[in-house]
N, C-alpha and C positions, 0 to 999 in steps of 0.2 A: 727474250725468254719464250719458251714454248709452253703451251697449255698442257697441264697434266691430264691424265685420263679421268680424273675425278675433280669435282668442285672442292674448294677448301672445306675442311670438315666442320667448321663452325657455322656454315651457311644453313639457314632454315628457309624452306620455300614459302611457307605461309606468311601472312602479314598481320601484325597486331599493332594497333595505333591507339593506345589508351592514354588518358591524362594521368600524370603522376606528379606528386610533389617531390621536388629534388631533394634527395637525402644529403645531409651535411657530410663532410669528410669525416671518416671515422677517427675518433680520438683514441688512437691505438697505443698510447704510451704505456698503458698497463701491461700490454703484452710483452714489452721489452723486459719486464721484470721476471719473465719466465713462464707465462701461460702459453702453452702450445695450441693456440686457436682461439676463436671467439666463443661467446656464450652458446653459439650454435653447435659447438663441438666439445663434447666432454668425454674424452677417451678414458678407458680403464685399462691400465697396463697389465701385461701378463708376462710370466717368465719365458725365457728363451725356449723355443720349440712349442709354445702354447698358442693361445689365441688372444685377440684383443677385440673389444667391442667399442665402436665409435658411432657418433651420430652423423649420418650422411643423408642429405636431402630430407631431413626431418625424421628419419627412421633409425633405430638402433640396429646396426649391422655388425656381424662378427667376421673377423678375418684371421688367417694364420699369421702369427707374429713370432719372430721376424719372417716375413714372406721371403722365399728364396727364388721364385721365378715369376717376375712381373712381365706382363704383356701390356705395352704402353702405346696408346693411339693418340690422335689429336693433331694439332697444327704445330707441334714442337713445344707447345706450352706445358702439357702434362709431363712430357719428357724433361722439360726444364725443371719442373718441381722435383722429380726424382734425382736428377743430376745435382741440383742444389743441395740435396740431402746427402750426397756422396754415396748413393746406393746404386751406382752404375753396374757393379758386379752382381747385383741381384736382378738384373734385367735379362729376361729370356728371349725377348723379341720386341722390336719397335716397328711401327708402320709410318709411311710417309715422311721419311727422314730427309730425303734428297734436297727438297726445297729449302729446308731450314738448317742444313748441315753447317753452312758457313757461319750463320748467326750463333748457333749453339757452340761451335768451335771457338768463336771469339770469346764467349763468356766462360765456358767450362773447360776449354783446352782441346786442341785438335786431336791429341793422342787419345783422350777419353772418348771423344765422339767417333773417331775412326774405328775403335774397338767394339762399338755397339753392334749387337746381332740384329741385322735387318731382316724382319720376317716378311714384309711386303712393302712395296712402294705405292700400292693402291689402297683403296678403302679396306679396312679390316673386315674379315668375314668370320663366321663361326668356324668354318673349316680351317681357316688359317690360324685362328686362335687356339683351337684344340690341338693342332699339329705342333704348336709351340710348347705344349704341356705346362701351362701356367698354373700357379696356385692362386694368383690374383690378376685380374684385368683392370687396368686403370684407363678409363675412357669417360665419355660424356655424351649426353643426348645431342646428336648431330655432330659430334666429334668422333663418332664411331658407332655408338649405339643408335639403332634405327629399327623401327617396327617393320618397315618394308622389306628389309633383308634378314629379318628374324635374327638379329644380333642384339639382344637386349639383356639387361641384368638378370631377368627371370630365366631367359634361355641359358645363360651361363650357369646359374645355380642348378639347373637341371643336369649339368655335367660336372657338378661338384667343384666349380670354379667360383671364387668369391669376386663379385664385381664391385669396383669402386666407381662412383659417379662424380664427375667434376661439379663442384658446387655452383659455378657460374651457369651450368646447364640444367640445374634442378628445375623440374617442371612446375608451373603454377596450374591451378585448376582449369584455366582457360586455354592451356596449351602453350602459352608464352613461357620463356625460360628466365630463371633468376628469381631467387627468393630472399636474398639478403644483399646489403650494400657490397660493392665489389671488393674492397679491402677485407671486409669480414669473410667473404667467400674464400679469398686467397689464404688468409690466416687459418681458416678452418681446414682447408685442404693440406696445407703444409703440416699443421699439427696432426691431422689424421694419418697422413702418409708417413710422418715421423714415427707414429706408433706402429703402423703396419710394417714398416721396414726395420723397426728396432733402432731407429736413429732419432730418438726424442731430443737428445741434447743438441744435435745438429739442427733440428727443426726450430728449437727455441732460439738458437743463435741466428738463423736465417731471418726469423720473424723480428728479432730484436734489431738486426741491421736494417731491415726495411722500415720499421717504425721510427728508427733514429733518422734515417734519410728523409722519410715523409715528414717528420717533425720540422726538419730544416726547411723543407719546401713550404710548409704551412706557415712558418714564421717569416718567410721572405716578404719583402715589401710588395704591396698590392696596389694596383691602380684604383682610382675612385670608382670606375665602372669596369668590371672585368671584360676582356675581349671575348667574343664568341668564336669558338672553334667548331668546325664541322668535320666530323670523321667520315671520310669518303673511302669506304672499303672497296667498292667496285660499282660499276653501273653504266648503262647507256639509256635504256628505256626508263627504268626506275633506278633508285640508288640504294645499295645495301649499306647500312650504317649501324650504330650501336646506341642503345638507350640507357636507362638509369641503372640497370643491373649488369652491364658489360664492363670489362676492364677499361675501355677507353674513357668511360665516365669518370672513374677514379683518377686516371692519368691526367685528364684535362683539368679537373678541379684542383688536383695537387699542384699543377703547373701555374695556377693562378688565373685560370680562364673559366669560361662557362661552356658547358656542352650544349650545342645547338639542339640536340634531341633528348635533353634530360627529362622531358615530360613523358617519354615513352616507357611504359612499365614492361620492359623486355631487355634482354641482353643484346642480341643481334637481330636486326629486323630491316624491313624495306620501307622506304618512303618515296614520295613523288618529287619531281623536280620543283614543283610549286612550293613544297615544304622547304627545300633547300634555299630557294630564292627568298622566301619570306623571312628566313632566319637572318639574312644579311650578315653572313659570317665574315669575321675579320681575318680568319686564317683557316687554311685547309690542312688536315692531317690525312695522309694516304696510308693504306695498308698494303705492304709489299708482299706479293706472292705471284707465282706464274699464272699467266692467263690474261691479265691486263696490266701492262707495265706502268711505271711512274710516268713515263713520257706519254703513254696512251691516255692516262687519266687527265693529265694537264691539257692534252690536245682536246679532249672532250669538253672540258670547262671553257677553253678558249674558243671553241667553235660553236658552242651552244648560245643562241641569241639571248637566252635568259640569264646566263652567267658571265659571258665574255667581258662585260663592262663592270663587273664587281671589282672594287679596289683590291681585294685579296687576290683576284686573278690577274689583273693588269700589273700589279706590283710584285707578283710571284711570291706571295706569302704561303709557302708550302713546306711541309716536311714529309719525308717518306721513311717509314720504319717497318721492320719485318712483322709478319702476322703473329709470330710467336711472342712478340713483346706487347701486342695489343690484346690478344686473348689472355685470359687469366693465367698469370705466371709470375715467378719471382722477378722477371725482367720488366714488369710493369713499372717498377720504381726507376729503372734505367731509362725507360721511355719518358717518364714524367720529368726527370732531370734534363733529358735532351730536348723535350718540348719546351720546357722553361727557357732554356738558352735560345731556342729559335724565336720564341715570342719576344725575348729581350733584344735580339738582333734586329727585329723589325719595329722596335720601340713600342710594343703593345703592353709590356709590363716593365716595371723598373728593374735596374740591374740588381742582382742578388749576391753575386760572388760565388754562386753554386756552380761547380764544374761537374759535368756528367762523368761518372766513373768509367763507363763503357760507351764507345761510339758504335751505335747500332745501325747507322744509315748504310745502305748498300754503297760500295765504293763508287759506283758509276753515277750516283745521285748526289754526291757531296759537292 
């Protein structure tokens, strides 16, 4: 695979390493009864052709509803939310589709993905967004929104464009990202985007499906001591991984394991090799995207003196899943089911009888 002209959009360059008490898995069963979102999202519906006001990153924000021209950025995760709602005909432009096209086609259909209007294969810019003439931009901090390139929610408002911010990327006061448990963040976005696109019923159905499958995973047999999973996004000098507010934390816990970096009060962040080694991980989960392949990451672990003798490395306890299933998206539940089966295969958790609905692993890594 070749390196794209930009880094994956979820990457943040600064490092935040703070202690955090691990949040319990969200008991989301109540959502299945019809609530489109968590307590962090309380949308107010509006008639067709009007507006809707939702809570986004702690603020009440107003959007056209149903939105007719969505400009969607991210690592395929935000696009996954819109496609899960069946709102593909309301998309005016997407960015960075190429690397995630195969994954999204597997989940939502090749014919649907092939028809999407690609606005740019690079990072989104204000110029590119404006040229698409959107009524709503769906993005997130470091998933498109960035102060350096002056492509921010406030910049968009200055052009009468309504900006939606990915809940996983909502900023804390210290600059770290994430303000609620990952499943809550996902439900909030699905509920909000359901209101914005006029697809509230579809949003409730998607949330109900996720919560049902999450319930099955939560009830699956657990080992006396959960195995430790280390999420290896990328890295050579340091390692990019995910903390308590990132999608991987929710996925790993749902699969019956412990996130090695659950104490970090951030979504996506950087840690040292010493931190990895001290975690003594039982299993490695890799994030697949162009730039550092699965084989490259395995080679790094097998050549580094600090990790090459770890049992997880010597016994090949690895799984490689696409970036759009690790960053906050409806396919987080697919990743959780697939991780569960991988842990069962290596005898780290008991057999559950759960079968992944979708195989997300790149074909060359199976």
